[in-house]
N, C-alpha and C positions, 0 to 999 in steps of 0.2 A: 403423589406416591413416588417412591424411588424405584429405579429399575430393579427387577428381581432376577436373581441367578440361582439355579438349583444345582447342587453337586451331590452325588452319592457314589459309593464304592461297591463293587461286586467282584466276585471271582469267577473266572471262566470255568463253566461246568462241562462235563463229558458230552452232554447232549448238544453243545454248541460247536463242537469241533468235528472235522473230518480227519482223514489220515495225516494231513500235513499241518493244519492250523485251524482257526475258526472258520466256520462256513460263512461265505460272503453274505448270506441273508441275515446273519446275526446282527450286523450293524443296523439294519433297518428295524428289526425288532427292538433293539436297544434304544434307538432314537424315539420310537413310539413310546417306550417305557419312560424315557427321559421327559417327553412332553407330558405324559400322564402325571408323573411326579411333580413337574413344574406347575401344572394346573392345580393339583391337589394342594401343594404347599403354598401356592399363592392365594388360596382361598376360593378358587373357581374350579372345583373338581369336574371331571368329565360327566359324572352323574347329573350335576346341575346343568351343564350344557345340553345334555340329552333331554332333560326335562323341559327347559325353557330358554335355552340359549341358541345361538346360531349353530348351524352345522359347520364344521371346519374340515372338510375332506382334504386330503393331500392330493395336489394336482401335479406335483413334480417332486422328485427325490434324487439326491446326489450323495455319494459317499466316496471317500478316498482312503485307501489303506496306505499308510506311510511306513509302517513296520509290521512284521509278522506278529500276530497275537496268538498265543498258545494256551493250551490247557493249563489251568492253575494260575495263570497270570492274574494279578489284581489290577483292575481298571478303575480309574476315577472318571466318571462321566459328568461333564458340566453341560447344562442346557440353559439356553436363554432365548428370548424372543427379540428379533430385530427386523428392520426393513418393513415396518408396518405401512402398508399403502392404504388406499381407499377401502378396499374390501379384502385384501390379502395380507399375509404376513409370513415370515420365515421363522421356523424353530431351528436353532443352530445347536450343534452338538460337538463337543471335543472329547476324545477318549485319550486319557493320559496314563502312562505306566511309568512309575518311578521318575516323574518329572519330565518325561519325554512324550511328545504328541505322537501317538501310534496310528490314529485314524481321526477323521472328522467328517461331518456331513451336515446336510440341511434338508428340511422338509418344507415345501412351499404349500401353504394352506390358503383356501379361499373361504370367506364367510358367506354362508348361504341361508336364505330364509327356508325353513324346513318344509313349509307347505308348497311354495311356488318353485323352489329350487333355483331361485335367482340370486345373484350376488347382492349382498347388503353391506353397509358400512361396518368396518371392524369395531367391536365394542370399545368404549372409552377406557374401561379398566385395562384392556389389553395394551392400548397406547401408553397408558400411564406406567405400566410395569415393564415396558420394552426398553431395551438398551439402544444406544445409537448404532447405526449400521456398521460403524468402524470398530466398535468395542470388541475386545478379545479377552478371554479369561486371564491369560498371563502372556508375557512376551517370551516365547520359547526360541526366538531367533528364526522363525519361519515366515 
């Protein structure tokens, strides 16, 4: 299988902003949405993981705002999987507005056996769909 990248656009809604700009927690919700969309569109929806796949809890999360994001901005979110280790992986997320990177982040997940709650090997399909650790959606000069 080839690496899989998911991109979708959305507009910033009133519920996502405070008086100055987006609320900082919005990036984390959007990264979770990006991962959910990536899983669905790659043929491995969260519902399947919940039924018989590994647990993939987030064990670390990072986000960086590079520019202000405001009400009514249209954002293109690109999500991909990289840095697949023995039992962990990173979901990476870029937020682009008019060709400019305005934020980025990553969620670090660990694969767990749902019964014992111990770490297990990452699924082979995840490895097959992951990008190289150095891959970036586009070269924006950053």
